C-alpha positions as CSV (number, residue, x, y, z in Angstrom):
1,M,-18.0,-0.3,-30.5
2,A,-15.6,1.9,-32.2
3,D,-13.4,2.0,-29.1
4,D,-13.4,-1.8,-28.9
5,A,-12.4,-2.0,-32.6
6,G,-9.6,0.4,-31.9
7,L,-8.3,-1.7,-29.1
8,E,-8.4,-4.9,-31.2
9,T,-7.0,-3.6,-34.5
10,P,-3.2,-2.8,-34.5
11,L,-2.4,0.7,-35.6
12,C,1.0,-0.3,-36.8
13,S,3.6,-3.1,-36.4
14,E,7.4,-3.6,-36.4
15,Q,9.9,-6.4,-36.4
16,F,13.6,-6.9,-35.9
17,G,15.3,-8.8,-38.8
18,S,13.4,-12.0,-39.5
19,G,11.9,-12.1,-36.1
20,E,8.2,-12.1,-35.4
21,A,6.4,-8.8,-35.9
22,R,4.7,-7.1,-32.9
23,G,1.7,-4.9,-33.2
24,C,0.8,-1.6,-31.5
25,R,-2.7,-0.7,-30.3
26,A,-4.2,2.4,-28.9
27,A,-4.9,2.4,-25.1
28,A,-7.9,4.0,-23.5
29,D,-5.9,7.1,-22.5
30,G,-4.6,7.6,-26.0
31,S,-1.1,6.2,-25.5
32,L,0.4,3.5,-27.6
33,Q,0.7,-0.1,-26.3
34,W,3.2,-2.4,-28.0
35,E,2.8,-6.1,-27.8
36,G,5.4,-7.8,-25.6
37,F,7.3,-6.6,-22.5
38,P,6.6,-4.3,-20.6
39,D,3.1,-3.7,-21.8
40,S,2.3,-7.5,-21.8
41,V,2.7,-7.7,-18.0
42,S,1.5,-5.7,-15.0
43,P,3.6,-2.7,-13.8
44,D,4.7,-4.5,-10.7
45,Y,6.2,-7.4,-12.7
46,L,9.8,-6.1,-12.8
47,P,10.3,-5.2,-9.1
48,Y,8.6,-8.4,-8.1
49,Q,10.8,-10.6,-10.3
50,L,14.0,-8.8,-9.1
51,W,13.3,-9.5,-5.5
52,D,12.0,-13.0,-6.3
53,S,15.3,-13.8,-7.9
54,V,17.2,-12.7,-4.8
55,Q,15.0,-14.8,-2.5
56,A,15.3,-17.9,-4.8
57,F,19.1,-17.6,-4.8
58,A,19.3,-17.3,-1.0
59,S,16.9,-20.3,-0.7
60,S,19.0,-22.4,-3.1
61,L,22.1,-21.9,-0.9
62,S,20.2,-22.6,2.3
63,G,18.8,-25.7,0.7
64,S,22.3,-27.0,-0.1
65,L,23.3,-26.7,3.6
66,A,20.1,-28.5,4.6
67,T,20.6,-31.3,2.1
68,Q,24.2,-31.8,3.3
69,A,22.9,-32.2,6.9
70,V,20.2,-34.7,5.9
71,L,22.7,-36.8,4.0
72,L,25.0,-36.7,7.0
73,G,22.2,-37.8,9.3
74,I,21.2,-40.7,7.1
75,G,24.7,-42.0,7.2
76,V,26.5,-41.0,4.1
77,G,30.2,-41.5,4.9
78,N,29.5,-43.6,7.9
79,A,30.6,-47.2,7.6
80,K,28.1,-48.4,10.2
81,A,25.1,-47.1,8.4
82,T,23.0,-49.6,6.5
83,V,21.1,-49.2,3.2
84,S,17.9,-50.6,4.6
85,A,17.9,-48.1,7.5
86,A,18.5,-45.2,5.2
87,T,15.8,-46.4,2.8
88,A,13.2,-46.8,5.6
89,T,14.0,-43.3,6.8
90,W,13.6,-41.9,3.3
91,L,10.3,-43.7,2.8
92,V,8.8,-42.5,6.1
93,K,9.9,-39.0,5.2
94,D,8.3,-39.0,1.8
95,S,5.1,-40.7,2.8
96,T,4.5,-38.1,5.6
97,G,5.0,-35.3,3.1
98,M,2.6,-36.9,0.6
99,L,-0.1,-37.2,3.3
100,G,0.5,-33.6,4.3
101,R,0.2,-32.4,0.8
102,I,-3.2,-34.1,0.3
103,V,-4.6,-32.8,3.6
104,F,-3.5,-29.2,3.2
105,A,-4.8,-29.0,-0.4
106,W,-8.2,-30.3,0.9
107,W,-8.2,-28.0,3.9
108,K,-6.9,-24.7,2.4
109,G,-6.8,-25.2,-1.4
110,S,-9.9,-23.0,-2.1
111,K,-8.7,-20.2,0.2
112,L,-5.3,-19.5,-1.4
113,D,-6.6,-17.2,-4.1
114,C,-8.1,-14.8,-1.7
115,N,-4.9,-13.9,0.0
116,A,-2.2,-14.9,-2.4
117,K,0.4,-12.5,-1.2
118,Q,0.1,-13.5,2.5
119,W,0.1,-17.2,1.7
120,R,3.1,-16.8,-0.5
121,L,5.0,-15.1,2.3
122,F,3.8,-17.8,4.7
123,A,5.0,-20.5,2.4
124,D,8.5,-19.1,2.1
125,I,8.9,-18.6,5.9
126,L,7.6,-22.2,6.5
127,N,10.2,-23.4,4.0
128,D,13.0,-21.7,6.1
129,V,11.6,-23.5,9.2
130,A,11.7,-26.8,7.3
131,M,15.3,-26.3,6.3
132,F,16.3,-25.3,9.8
133,L,14.8,-28.6,11.1
134,E,16.9,-30.5,8.5
135,I,20.1,-28.8,9.6
136,M,19.4,-29.6,13.3
137,A,18.3,-33.2,12.6
138,P,21.8,-34.7,12.8
139,V,22.4,-33.1,16.2
140,Y,19.8,-35.4,17.8
141,P,20.2,-38.8,16.0
142,I,17.5,-40.4,18.1
143,C,14.9,-38.0,16.7
144,F,16.3,-37.9,13.2
145,T,13.5,-39.7,11.4
146,M,10.8,-37.7,13.2
147,T,12.6,-34.4,12.5
148,V,13.2,-35.0,8.8
149,S,9.6,-36.3,8.4
150,T,8.3,-33.1,10.0
151,S,10.5,-31.0,7.8
152,N,9.3,-32.8,4.6
153,L,5.7,-32.4,5.8
154,A,6.3,-28.6,6.0
155,K,8.0,-28.6,2.6
156,C,5.1,-30.3,1.0
157,I,2.7,-27.7,2.4
158,V,5.1,-25.1,1.0
159,S,4.9,-26.7,-2.5
160,V,1.1,-26.6,-2.4
161,A,0.8,-23.0,-1.1
162,G,3.7,-21.7,-3.1
163,G,2.6,-23.3,-6.4
164,A,-1.0,-22.2,-6.0
165,T,-0.2,-18.6,-5.1
166,R,2.4,-18.4,-7.9
167,A,-0.3,-19.4,-10.3
168,A,-2.6,-16.7,-8.9
169,L,0.1,-14.1,-9.2
170,T,0.8,-15.1,-12.8
171,V,-2.9,-14.5,-13.6
172,H,-2.5,-11.1,-12.1
173,Q,0.7,-10.2,-14.0
174,A,-0.3,-11.5,-17.5
175,R,-2.1,-8.6,-19.3
176,R,-2.3,-9.8,-22.9
177,N,-3.9,-13.2,-22.5
178,N,-0.3,-14.5,-22.2
179,M,-0.4,-16.5,-18.9
180,A,1.5,-19.4,-20.4
181,D,4.2,-17.1,-21.6
182,V,4.6,-15.4,-18.3
183,S,4.6,-18.7,-16.4
184,A,7.2,-20.2,-18.8
185,K,9.5,-17.2,-18.4
186,D,9.1,-17.2,-14.6
187,S,10.0,-20.9,-14.5
188,S,13.0,-20.3,-16.7
189,Q,14.2,-17.5,-14.5
190,E,13.9,-19.6,-11.4
191,T,15.8,-22.4,-13.1
192,L,18.6,-20.0,-14.0
193,V,18.8,-18.6,-10.4
194,N,18.8,-22.1,-9.0
195,L,21.6,-23.1,-11.4
196,A,23.6,-20.1,-10.2
197,G,22.9,-21.1,-6.6
198,L,24.1,-24.7,-7.4
199,L,27.4,-23.4,-8.7
200,V,28.0,-21.2,-5.7
201,S,27.0,-24.1,-3.4
202,L,29.7,-26.2,-4.9
203,L,32.2,-23.6,-3.8
204,M,30.6,-22.9,-0.4
205,L,30.0,-26.5,0.9
206,P,33.7,-27.5,1.2
207,L,34.4,-24.4,3.2
208,V,31.6,-24.9,5.8
209,S,31.5,-28.8,6.0
210,G,34.1,-29.0,8.7
211,C,32.7,-26.2,10.8
212,P,29.1,-26.6,12.0
213,G,29.0,-23.2,13.7
214,F,30.1,-21.4,10.6
215,S,27.6,-23.5,8.6
216,L,24.8,-22.5,10.9
217,G,25.8,-18.8,10.8
218,C,25.7,-18.9,7.0
219,F,22.3,-20.5,7.2
220,F,20.9,-17.7,9.4
221,F,22.4,-15.0,7.2
222,L,20.8,-16.6,4.1
223,T,17.5,-17.1,5.9
224,A,17.4,-13.4,6.9
225,L,18.2,-12.4,3.3
226,H,15.5,-14.8,2.0
227,I,12.8,-13.5,4.3
228,Y,13.7,-9.8,3.5
229,A,13.7,-10.4,-0.2
230,N,10.4,-12.2,0.0
231,Y,8.8,-9.4,1.9
232,R,10.0,-6.8,-0.6
233,A,8.8,-9.0,-3.5
234,V,5.3,-9.5,-2.0
235,R,5.1,-5.8,-1.0
236,A,5.9,-4.8,-4.6
237,L,2.7,-6.5,-5.8
238,V,-0.2,-4.2,-6.6
239,M,-3.3,-6.4,-6.8
240,E,-6.2,-4.6,-8.5
241,T,-9.0,-6.9,-7.2
242,L,-10.5,-6.7,-3.8
243,N,-10.2,-9.3,-1.1
244,E,-11.6,-8.8,2.4
245,G,-8.4,-7.1,3.7
246,R,-8.2,-4.6,0.9
247,L,-11.9,-3.9,0.9
248,R,-11.8,-3.3,4.7
249,L,-9.0,-0.7,4.2
250,V,-10.7,1.0,1.3
251,L,-14.1,1.1,2.9
252,K,-12.8,2.4,6.2
253,H,-10.9,5.2,4.4
254,Y,-14.0,6.0,2.3
255,L,-16.3,6.2,5.3
256,Q,-13.9,8.4,7.3
257,R,-12.7,10.7,4.5
258,G,-15.0,10.3,1.6
259,E,-12.2,9.2,-0.7
260,V,-11.5,5.8,-2.3
261,L,-7.9,4.6,-2.0
262,D,-6.3,3.5,-5.3
263,P,-4.8,0.0,-5.6
264,T,-1.2,1.2,-5.0
265,A,-2.1,2.9,-1.7
266,A,-4.3,0.1,-0.5
267,N,-1.8,-2.6,-1.3
268,R,0.9,-0.6,0.5
269,M,-1.2,-0.5,3.6
270,E,-2.4,-4.1,3.4
271,P,-1.1,-6.3,6.3
272,L,1.1,-9.2,5.1
273,W,2.0,-11.0,8.3
274,T,-1.5,-11.5,9.7
275,G,-3.8,-11.0,6.8
276,F,-3.8,-14.5,5.4
277,W,-6.1,-16.0,8.1
278,P,-9.7,-15.1,7.4
279,A,-11.5,-12.9,10.0
280,P,-14.5,-14.6,11.6
281,S,-16.5,-11.4,11.5
282,L,-17.7,-11.8,7.8
283,S,-18.9,-15.1,6.3
284,L,-20.1,-15.1,2.7
285,G,-22.1,-17.9,1.1
286,V,-23.3,-19.6,4.3
287,P,-26.1,-22.2,4.2
288,L,-29.6,-20.8,4.9
289,H,-30.4,-23.6,7.4
290,R,-27.7,-22.3,9.7
291,L,-29.6,-19.0,10.1
292,V,-33.2,-19.9,10.3
293,S,-35.3,-22.7,11.9
294,S,-38.8,-21.3,11.6
295,V,-41.1,-19.5,9.1
296,F,-41.1,-16.4,11.4
297,E,-37.3,-16.3,11.4
298,L,-37.2,-16.6,7.6
299,Q,-39.7,-13.8,7.2
300,Q,-37.6,-11.6,9.5
301,L,-34.5,-12.4,7.6
302,V,-36.1,-11.7,4.2
303,E,-37.8,-8.4,5.3
304,G,-36.1,-5.4,3.7
305,H,-33.7,-7.3,1.5
306,Q,-34.1,-6.2,-2.1
307,E,-30.8,-7.6,-3.3
308,S,-29.9,-11.2,-4.1
309,Y,-28.5,-11.9,-0.6
310,L,-29.8,-12.2,3.0
311,L,-27.7,-10.8,5.8
312,C,-27.8,-11.8,9.4
313,W,-25.9,-9.7,12.0
314,D,-25.0,-10.9,15.5
315,Q,-24.5,-7.6,17.4
316,S,-23.0,-9.2,20.5
317,R,-20.2,-10.9,18.6
318,N,-20.2,-8.4,15.7
319,Q,-20.4,-11.3,13.3
320,V,-22.1,-11.1,9.9
321,Q,-23.3,-14.1,7.9
322,V,-24.5,-13.7,4.3
323,V,-26.7,-16.1,2.4
324,L,-26.3,-15.7,-1.4
325,N,-29.0,-16.2,-4.0
326,Q,-28.4,-18.4,-7.1
327,K,-28.4,-15.2,-9.2
328,A,-25.8,-13.4,-7.1
329,G,-23.0,-12.1,-9.2
330,P,-19.7,-10.3,-8.4
331,K,-21.4,-6.9,-7.9
332,T,-23.9,-8.4,-5.5
333,I,-21.2,-10.2,-3.5
334,L,-19.2,-7.0,-3.4
335,R,-22.2,-5.2,-2.1
336,A,-22.9,-7.9,0.5
337,A,-19.3,-7.7,1.8
338,T,-19.5,-3.9,1.9
339,H,-22.8,-4.2,3.8
340,G,-21.3,-6.6,6.3
341,L,-18.2,-4.4,6.9
342,M,-20.3,-1.3,7.2
343,L,-22.4,-2.9,10.0
344,G,-19.1,-3.6,11.8
345,A,-18.3,0.1,11.4
346,L,-21.5,1.0,13.4
347,Q,-19.9,-0.5,16.5
348,G,-16.7,1.5,16.1
349,D,-15.8,5.0,17.2
350,G,-14.4,6.5,13.9
351,P,-16.1,9.2,11.9
352,L,-18.8,8.1,9.5
353,P,-20.9,9.7,6.7
354,A,-23.9,11.7,8.0
355,E,-26.4,8.9,7.1
356,L,-24.5,6.3,9.0
357,E,-23.6,8.6,11.9
358,E,-27.3,9.4,12.4
359,L,-28.1,5.7,12.3
360,R,-25.3,4.9,14.8
361,N,-26.6,7.6,17.2
362,R,-30.1,6.2,17.0
363,V,-28.9,2.7,17.7
364,R,-26.9,3.8,20.7
365,A,-29.3,6.3,22.2
366,G,-32.6,4.4,22.1
367,P,-33.5,0.9,23.4
368,K,-31.5,-1.9,21.8
369,K,-33.0,-2.8,18.4
370,E,-33.2,-6.3,17.0
371,S,-30.5,-7.0,14.5
372,W,-32.8,-7.5,11.6
373,V,-34.3,-4.0,12.1
374,V,-30.9,-2.4,12.0
375,V,-30.0,-4.5,8.9
376,K,-33.2,-3.2,7.2
377,E,-32.3,0.4,7.9
378,T,-28.7,0.0,6.7
379,H,-30.1,-1.4,3.4
380,E,-31.7,2.0,2.8
381,V,-28.5,3.8,3.6
382,L,-26.5,1.5,1.4
383,D,-28.8,2.1,-1.5
384,M,-27.5,5.7,-1.4
385,L,-23.8,5.0,-0.5
386,F,-23.0,1.9,-2.5
387,P,-23.4,3.3,-6.1
388,K,-21.1,6.2,-5.2
389,F,-18.6,3.8,-3.6
390,L,-18.7,1.5,-6.6
391,K,-18.1,4.3,-9.0
392,G,-15.3,5.5,-6.8
393,L,-13.7,2.1,-6.9
394,Q,-13.9,1.9,-10.7
395,D,-12.5,5.5,-11.1
396,A,-9.6,4.7,-8.8
397,G,-8.6,1.7,-10.9
398,W,-10.1,-1.3,-9.1
399,K,-11.5,-4.2,-11.1
400,T,-15.0,-4.6,-9.8
401,E,-16.1,-7.1,-12.3
402,K,-14.3,-9.8,-10.3
403,H,-13.1,-10.1,-6.8
404,Q,-11.0,-12.2,-4.4
405,L,-13.4,-12.4,-1.5
406,E,-13.6,-15.7,0.3
407,V,-17.0,-17.1,-0.7
408,D,-18.4,-20.5,0.2
409,E,-20.3,-22.5,-2.4
410,W,-23.7,-22.5,-0.7
411,R,-26.5,-20.8,-2.6
412,A,-30.3,-20.5,-1.9
413,T,-33.6,-19.2,-3.2
414,W,-36.4,-17.7,-1.3
415,L,-39.8,-16.0,-1.7
416,L,-39.5,-12.2,-1.5
417,S,-41.8,-10.2,0.7
418,P,-44.5,-8.2,-1.1
419,K,-43.4,-5.1,-3.0
420,K,-39.9,-6.3,-3.1
421,K,-38.0,-7.4,-6.1
422,V,-34.5,-8.6,-6.9
423,L,-32.5,-5.9,-8.6
């Protein structure tokens, strides 16, 4: 309690002129933490924002080239173009985008938090593809409406994915209950960068308007800069919560070397180009009716499970499905995910701790065991390994009280077998 009081009560304060005073609190390691930047945000805030500004500037210039091409295709400057035709094209383009926004938000809205970095990078690359379609649209007038509609559909997906992931990253970067402040400053920064891009565009467009080849060359250069800056910005992020990709990396390293990777090392190794699509090998929060159809199957599934989850392992496809109890909290879900990934490791060839190595040798040497028997045996191994692994995560700086694992909303209750209890 004394430590909590020390964290809440400012040790001292200061102010500049008639400005607002800022307090200073004692950190857990004995250092002083002043309110405001940089202590009010995560350590990765500055490098991320620097590269984010570069990508926003490049995107603003590319957007100007794309807008010029769309206006040219609609008929601006063409005496034969009619207002009704331009209006119809614009309405079809906008309605297609609105429909795409609704469908994508329904389809992937709940998944964006789990892999915010990967979806953010995906959104910006898709935005470049959309702008390329707009630039090429006037080249093929007969397909102009379909091309700009497809482009706007992609842009609306970008707005959903980009906006959602930006919010997730703001939650990560705000460290003093100051999410609104961080979000407002991020918006202001982006506005300033876009304003600078607008001014440069006013100088650039007259130079490239009469030369389509030069205009396309500028677009490719800006697109390359945009993608590179986005990659550097996303790579600079150090997320301290575990999603499936980071947990897989950390667990693999722990099983092979007995050490837990810290968030900086794990984020540096995390795949960005392919990690946003969920792996089918692990499914958390599946409905119970999908796994059992008889009393015998239910008894087999429940046998040996002492935690608030039931795990079903398909050895032939190396697929793990987990049913969660109503009481399952973040720690239980983290254990269930660790359990599922550990079962996958039994079918690999890498080094394992002695307990798992012995189990893998028994599984391979003897007659093929039923999956529920292997799951029961791994529960006993995990009872020894998981507390050490969890403590290692906490000591390395991971936030285990929450996670970014992809978990469906299905929950179930079941009667435990005799002599078993929910921990």
